[in-house]
Backbone bond lengths (Angstrom), bond angles and torsions (degrees), N, CA, C in turn:
res aa  C-N    CA-C-N  psi(-1)  N-CA   C-N-CA  omega(-1)  CA-C   N-CA-C  phi
1 X - - - 1.483 - - 1.515 109.53 -
2 X 1.352 117.68 118.69 1.467 123.93 -172.10 1.482 112.49 -53.71
3 X 1.238 121.13 -47.05 1.599 128.23 -178.42 1.475 110.46 -96.08
4 X 1.256 125.66 -3.04 1.451 125.40 174.30 1.520 114.44 88.63
5 X 1.375 117.54 -18.45 1.421 120.34 178.22 1.594 102.50 -161.95
6 X 1.404 112.25 171.11 1.522 120.32 172.51 1.593 108.90 -60.10
7 X 1.303 111.36 143.03 1.518 114.35 172.63 1.475 108.52 -122.22
8 X 1.339 118.07 127.64 1.527 118.95 -179.86 1.522 106.07 -136.50
9 X 1.391 111.21 145.44 1.440 125.31 179.38 1.633 101.69 -67.59
10 X 1.390 115.25 147.84 1.469 116.64 -176.36 1.579 113.92 -60.57
11 X 1.297 118.86 -46.57 1.434 122.94 -178.37 1.554 110.61 -65.43
12 X 1.319 117.30 -40.23 1.482 122.39 173.97 1.532 112.53 -60.48
13 X 1.316 114.62 -43.72 1.387 121.65 -179.31 1.588 111.10 -61.48
14 X 1.332 116.01 -46.26 1.476 121.76 -179.89 1.629 105.60 -60.80
15 X 1.270 117.62 -52.19 1.484 121.08 177.19 1.579 114.26 -54.38
16 X 1.304 111.53 -47.31 1.504 117.33 179.38 1.524 108.72 -60.85
17 X 1.277 120.43 -47.00 1.413 120.70 -178.70 1.539 116.44 -63.76
18 X 1.310 115.06 -34.52 1.478 124.03 170.31 1.545 112.98 -59.84
19 X 1.347 113.06 -53.59 1.535 112.41 179.35 1.494 114.43 -73.88
20 X 1.322 121.75 -21.21 1.384 123.86 170.36 1.549 114.16 -61.53
21 X 1.393 109.61 -42.31 1.440 116.18 179.88 1.532 111.84 -65.81
22 X 1.334 118.35 -37.44 1.403 121.84 179.26 1.537 112.40 -74.34
23 X 1.299 115.51 -39.25 1.423 122.78 -176.53 1.524 117.72 -77.32
24 X 1.335 114.84 -4.03 1.425 121.75 -178.09 1.554 111.77 -57.75
25 X 1.430 114.14 -18.61 1.468 115.84 -175.01 1.596 103.61 -99.04
26 X 1.190 126.07 36.91 1.428 129.18 -177.93 1.650 101.59 -69.07
27 X 1.289 116.83 139.42 1.469 128.75 176.08 1.515 111.91 -62.39
28 X 1.196 115.83 -47.17 1.521 121.14 -171.43 1.490 109.79 -78.03
29 X 1.361 117.59 127.20 1.413 122.24 -174.82 1.504 108.13 -69.06
30 X 1.283 126.03 -37.17 1.400 127.51 177.97 1.493 113.68 -59.03
31 X 1.295 113.26 -39.06 1.467 121.41 -176.51 1.558 107.56 -73.11
32 X 1.282 115.39 -43.51 1.475 119.96 175.46 1.543 110.44 -57.11
33 X 1.293 116.77 -42.33 1.474 126.13 -173.09 1.585 103.36 -65.24
34 X 1.349 119.50 -49.88 1.466 122.86 -177.55 1.529 109.42 -64.83
35 X 1.347 117.19 -41.03 1.421 119.13 -179.66 1.566 110.13 -62.77
36 X 1.275 116.02 -42.80 1.427 119.80 -179.57 1.556 109.83 -66.33
37 X 1.227 121.10 -34.27 1.462 124.25 178.08 1.490 109.08 -67.74
38 X 1.388 116.88 -45.94 1.546 119.00 172.16 1.515 109.15 -57.01
39 X 1.347 120.16 -49.60 1.413 120.80 -179.11 1.499 113.51 -53.00
40 X 1.382 117.17 -41.85 1.357 120.47 179.97 1.649 113.19 -68.31
41 X 1.361 112.37 -37.55 1.427 116.50 171.94 1.533 118.70 -61.09
42 X 1.378 113.91 -32.76 1.405 123.22 179.90 1.620 108.29 -64.92
43 X 1.151 116.94 -26.63 1.560 118.59 -179.47 1.499 110.35 -66.76
44 X 1.342 117.08 -20.32 1.523 118.44 -179.63 1.538 107.96 -113.27
45 X 1.263 120.87 3.86 1.462 125.19 -179.52 1.542 110.03 -67.79
46 X 1.408 108.77 153.23 1.397 117.39 175.76 1.601 105.48 -103.54
47 X 1.351 116.22 124.65 1.396 123.37 179.37 1.514 110.15 -106.56
48 X 1.395 108.48 123.92 1.488 115.68 -174.96 1.467 113.03 -125.04
49 X 1.474 117.87 173.74 1.425 122.09 175.70 1.517 106.77 -78.09
50 X 1.302 111.52 163.69 1.574 117.47 177.04 1.467 108.10 -56.53
51 X 1.321 119.26 -42.18 1.530 122.12 -173.39 1.669 110.22 -67.11
52 X 1.319 112.73 -15.86 1.507 114.21 -176.79 1.511 108.82 -107.78
53 X 1.209 121.04 8.53 1.482 125.40 179.06 1.568 112.64 -71.04
54 X 1.268 119.85 115.81 1.528 120.54 177.19 1.568 102.84 -63.66
55 X 1.275 116.53 143.25 1.400 129.45 -178.79 1.582 114.74 -68.02
56 X 1.353 114.12 -21.34 1.457 118.06 -178.15 1.563 112.86 -101.05
57 X 1.327 117.91 18.67 1.517 123.07 171.11 1.451 110.82 -87.54
58 X 1.268 115.92 136.75 1.458 124.21 172.41 1.488 111.53 -78.11
59 X 1.317 111.19 115.18 1.463 120.79 -178.87 1.556 114.06 -130.70
60 X 1.267 118.76 -167.30 1.394 120.75 -178.84 1.549 111.06 -65.32
61 X 1.284 119.84 123.71 1.476 128.19 -176.95 1.437 114.55 77.47
62 X 1.206 119.90 14.79 1.530 125.37 175.97 1.539 105.60 -70.50
63 X 1.312 115.71 141.65 1.499 122.89 170.33 1.539 103.27 -98.17
64 X 1.332 113.07 126.96 1.490 118.58 -176.99 1.552 111.67 -127.93
65 X 1.265 113.04 142.72 1.444 121.55 179.92 1.622 99.41 -116.87
66 X 1.366 111.78 116.91 1.493 120.88 177.38 1.422 109.60 -122.84
67 X 1.418 113.22 152.09 1.437 117.93 175.73 1.601 103.64 -136.94
68 X 1.393 110.90 145.13 1.486 122.72 -178.13 1.516 110.57 -99.24
69 X 1.308 116.56 152.36 1.399 120.75 172.96 1.536 107.97 -67.42
70 X 1.276 121.37 -10.97 1.372 120.53 177.08 1.507 114.80 -89.13
71 X 1.345 116.51 5.25 1.388 120.67 168.28 1.599 114.69 104.85
72 X 1.337 119.66 -2.84 1.423 115.22 -177.91 1.518 109.54 -103.33
73 X 1.332 111.76 159.08 1.514 117.06 175.38 1.523 109.80 -132.22
74 X 1.334 115.23 146.69 1.443 117.68 -179.20 1.495 113.37 -139.06
75 X 1.191 121.72 147.69 1.549 123.39 168.85 1.508 105.46 -112.62
76 X 1.319 115.24 127.75 1.537 116.75 179.56 1.471 105.78 -146.58
77 X 1.373 111.50 166.75 1.434 119.65 176.39 1.551 108.17 -121.39
78 X 1.363 111.83 130.35 1.495 121.87 -177.63 1.555 106.81 -85.73
79 X 1.335 111.75 116.80 1.467 117.72 -179.63 1.534 113.66 -127.07
80 X 1.322 111.83 172.33 1.549 118.93 175.89 1.541 104.30 -74.55
81 X 1.346 114.77 152.30 1.466 117.92 -172.47 1.584 114.35 -54.27
82 X 1.342 118.31 -28.93 1.492 116.78 -179.28 1.496 113.88 -73.64
83 X 1.392 118.58 -10.86 1.412 119.00 -179.63 1.595 110.81 -110.88
84 X 1.288 116.38 9.34 1.461 121.66 179.93 1.605 107.71 -60.49
85 X 1.312 117.35 137.98 1.415 123.45 177.86 1.463 109.03 -160.56
86 X 1.401 114.37 101.45 1.558 115.89 -173.41 1.456 113.58 -61.44
87 X 1.417 117.32 -36.07 1.474 120.34 179.76 1.532 115.32 -64.45
88 X 1.308 115.66 -19.55 1.479 118.60 176.60 1.568 113.10 -112.44
89 X 1.374 109.19 17.66 1.457 119.80 174.15 1.515 112.45 56.00
90 X 1.401 112.41 36.47 1.486 122.73 174.19 1.544 107.48 -99.25
91 X 1.378 117.01 109.11 1.451 121.24 -171.57 1.560 108.57 -106.48
92 X 1.292 116.08 128.22 1.511 124.72 -179.35 1.599 103.06 -67.18
93 X 1.396 111.29 139.21 1.492 116.43 169.10 1.420 114.36 -66.02
94 X 1.305 119.67 -6.26 1.484 122.52 177.02 1.556 110.45 -93.35
95 X 1.309 121.61 5.57 1.416 124.51 176.33 1.555 106.79 -91.00
96 X 1.322 117.16 166.03 1.485 117.18 175.61 1.581 111.09 -59.14
97 X 1.355 116.15 -40.96 1.473 119.78 -175.84 1.537 104.11 -68.89
98 X 1.359 123.02 -46.40 1.372 124.54 -175.24 1.562 111.71 -62.35
99 X 1.318 118.84 -47.75 1.413 126.29 -178.40 1.582 108.40 -66.39
100 X 1.198 116.42 -28.25 1.617 121.42 176.87 1.419 109.50 -68.69
101 X 1.300 119.82 -37.12 1.558 123.10 -170.60 1.487 115.16 -91.52
102 X 1.276 120.96 -35.90 1.457 120.21 -172.75 1.490 116.30 -53.93
103 X 1.331 120.63 127.56 1.384 123.24 173.45 1.515 114.15 96.57
104 X 1.394 115.36 -13.87 1.494 119.28 175.58 1.548 111.07 -85.31
105 X 1.336 115.39 170.37 1.413 120.99 -177.58 1.530 114.01 -125.76
106 X 1.277 111.35 166.24 1.543 120.23 -179.36 1.526 106.72 -52.87
107 X 1.267 121.59 137.17 1.311 127.74 179.24 1.545 117.98 87.55
108 X 1.339 116.77 -14.25 1.473 122.63 172.48 1.513 115.92 -69.89
109 X 1.267 114.26 143.60 1.458 124.09 175.96 1.598 107.05 -105.44
110 X 1.366 113.61 132.25 1.416 116.29 -175.20 1.574 103.28 -120.45
111 X 1.348 116.26 139.22 1.419 122.70 171.95 1.570 103.31 -112.42
112 X 1.385 111.96 117.94 1.450 116.16 -178.03 1.414 112.00 -140.05
113 X 1.322 117.98 146.82 1.488 125.12 -179.45 1.600 107.97 -90.93
114 X 1.289 116.13 103.69 1.453 120.54 179.03 1.571 108.92 -97.44
115 X 1.321 116.82 174.14 1.463 117.84 178.13 1.585 113.50 -58.89
116 X 1.299 116.35 -29.89 1.485 119.11 177.26 1.574 114.11 -91.15
117 X 1.229 117.65 13.36 1.496 125.01 175.70 1.488 111.72 112.09
118 X 1.343 115.76 178.75 1.493 120.02 178.34 1.509 112.57 -69.52
119 X 1.220 117.33 138.53 1.500 127.14 179.27 1.501 113.69 -133.36
120 X 1.258 116.61 148.79 1.522 121.59 172.42 1.509 105.58 -103.18
121 X 1.326 120.87 127.49 1.434 122.75 -178.60 1.503 105.28 -118.92
122 X 1.275 115.26 139.46 1.473 125.20 176.30 1.533 105.96 -108.76
123 X 1.293 115.01 127.32 1.493 119.94 -179.57 1.488 103.33 -91.25
124 X 1.383 114.53 107.31 1.379 121.07 -174.91 1.597 112.73 -87.16
125 X 1.174 117.44 -35.93 1.517 121.08 179.13 1.513 112.20 -151.65
126 X 1.341 114.61 152.65 1.489 117.59 177.64 1.456 106.32 -141.74
127 X 1.347 119.83 127.20 1.443 123.83 -179.27 1.521 104.72 -124.14
128 X 1.333 116.80 139.77 1.443 123.25 -177.11 1.595 105.86 -91.98
129 X 1.390 114.52 128.21 1.464 120.10 163.46 1.475 110.24 -108.62
130 X 1.348 114.61 167.01 1.452 117.26 178.17 1.506 113.31 -53.78
131 X 1.330 120.71 143.29 1.411 124.88 178.51 1.524 110.78 -58.12
132 X 1.318 114.58 144.68 1.497 119.77 -174.04 1.544 108.12 -62.06
133 X 1.368 111.16 135.85 1.508 120.92 -176.76 1.555 107.40 -60.47
134 X 1.345 117.10 -37.98 1.448 123.44 -176.88 1.573 107.67 -65.09
135 X 1.417 116.80 -39.25 1.357 116.89 -178.52 1.454 112.38 -74.41
136 X 1.342 119.73 -30.07 1.450 123.42 176.85 1.535 110.20 -62.92
137 X 1.320 114.40 -42.02 1.435 121.35 -178.43 1.579 110.35 -70.33
138 X 1.215 114.81 -37.98 1.585 114.81 179.77 1.503 111.26 -72.86
139 X 1.345 121.20 -33.38 1.356 125.93 -177.85 1.565 110.76 -84.71
């Protein structure tokens, strides 16, 4: 891990903790397991001001290119649940993939237990897009 721990911007951290508390009742066991792992990682996370956020950290609305040790590559955008759209490769941070990626940086390798089994993901590229409008409204 490039920075030694997850890094999150303060407002995004507060929002994430709120929705994790609500979503702990997810019906799907694999999703519950992923969200619990994210919750555990957040205990060690570094929380920073917007001005101190490294540009290569995956955060709300980041566009991320990932590759798996199993040979596939994907480009996706990490979004709040209300903006999730599989057809447009917009992945909710409350999915196993979304919870695996948030707070990591370009070049990091993540080992995560997905519904299809444990996978090693390499974060190839991170591009920042404007913060989600819904998130700005909520915060």
